N, C-alpha and C positions, 0 to 999 in steps of 0.2 A: 558658460557650457553647462550643460547637468549628465552627472556622470549616473547611471542606474546598476546597483549590483544586483545579478539574482543569484541566491543562494538555495540552494539545492534545498529539500526537506531533510532528507538524512545526515547533511551535517550538522545540523542544526540543535538535533540532539547528542543530547551526552552520553548518554546511555542506553539498556536496551533494544531487544530486537526490534526486527523492523515491523510496525504496529502497534508497539508498545509502549505508553507513556514511561514516565520516570517513576519506578519507587521498585518498591518488591512485590514479589510474587504473594500469591498465599501459600505454596507451598513453604516459599524459601521464612515467610512467620512463621507457619507452623512447625517447622524442622527446628526454630531460634527457641522459640515456646516452648515446645521437651526438653530443650538440653538445659534452658532456666530449671523447668520444673524436675528434672533427675536429678542437679545442682543442691537445688532446694530439699528435696527428699535428705541428701546424705549428709546436708550445713545442721539443719535445726536439730536433728537430734545427741548431733557431736557438741553442739551447743547449751544445750538442756541437762547433759551431765557436768560440762563446767561449770553451770552455774549453781547446782546443786555441792560440787566441791570446792566452791568455794567460801559456801555457805559452811561445810565440816571445815575449813581453817580456823572459824572460830572457835570451836574446841579442840582442837590441837589446839592452839594456842594457849589456851587454859588450862588446858590440862599440862601444858610446858612449865606453865607459871605456880601447879601445885608441885610439879616434880623438882623444883627450883626451892620449894619451900621444904619438903619431905627430905632433903639432901642437905638439906642446911638442919634440920631436925638429928642427922642422922650422923655428921659430923660433931654435935653437941652430946648426943646420946652414944651415938655404936647402935642405934635400933631404930629401925624403919616404926614399930610399932609404938613405940615409947616414947609420949611425950616428954619436952627437958622437966616440965611439971611435976610428973610421975603420972599423967591419964595413958591410959590404955586406946590404941585405936585399935578398931576390928574391921572385919566386913560388913560392908552395908553400911559403913557412916557415911557422912559426909563429907565431902571433902574440908569446908569448911570448920571440919575441927581441924584438921591441921595448920600447928602456927603459925601465922603469915598469912594462909588464905582467909580473908577478911568476908565477912558476911556481904553481898550485893556483887562482890569482883568478882566472879562464876555468871550472871546475869547477863546476858548478851542478849545479841536481833533474833535469834535465831534458837539458841538452849536456853533453857530456864537453869536456873541453880539446883533446883530440884531434878535434874539430869543429872549431875553429878556425884558420884560414888566411886566407893574406897570396893572393890571389886575383891580382892584378897591382901592379904596382909602378915608379915612376920617381923623376925629381929630382921633378916638379912634382905628378903623380897618383898615386893610390891604389886600388883597391878590397877591400875587407876581405869576407870570406864566413865562413858560420856553415852547415854542412850535417848536419842531424838524422842520428846514426848507429843509433838507436837506441831499439824502445817508440812512444808516440804520437807523439814529434817524426820517425820515421824519414822523410828524403824529402823535410823541408822543407830551403829554402835561402835565406837571408837574408846580403843583402848592402848593404855601406853603403862611398860613396864619399868623397873627397876634399871634396866641395862638403853632404854630409851628406845626400845623396839616399838611401833605407836601403827596397829590395825584397825582401818574402816573395815564396817560392812553393813551391808543394808543402802548401796547407793545406786 
């Protein structure tokens, strides 16, 4: 015996309005495209700033290392501007003149060794400075003082 099953055309369709096949309408696709574009326009600038801040962390670490060397020198001489062998550190000097900061120790991927200088120094206070000179960090200035206060400008 043979059984014949008849299905209504409407019941075979899984979704959609009568007369339309499966899928999304052009309006639905355009709405999704607009939403994605708005999200991308907000997210891309935020990620770009994070990249530059990550580059700045290289200079912050190097300035922190120089600060540690200055603190060790101060413990010995009780003077930030005078080295243990009697030499005087002055504003404008490169950080490599600080005892313990060796040549090449400050050179990194984004900041050159020549970007690091002593901005101000006295017996009790100092300000160390790194000013980016090339690439994405050109114009970025990071300073660190004897109290540990760090400032970053030019991001």
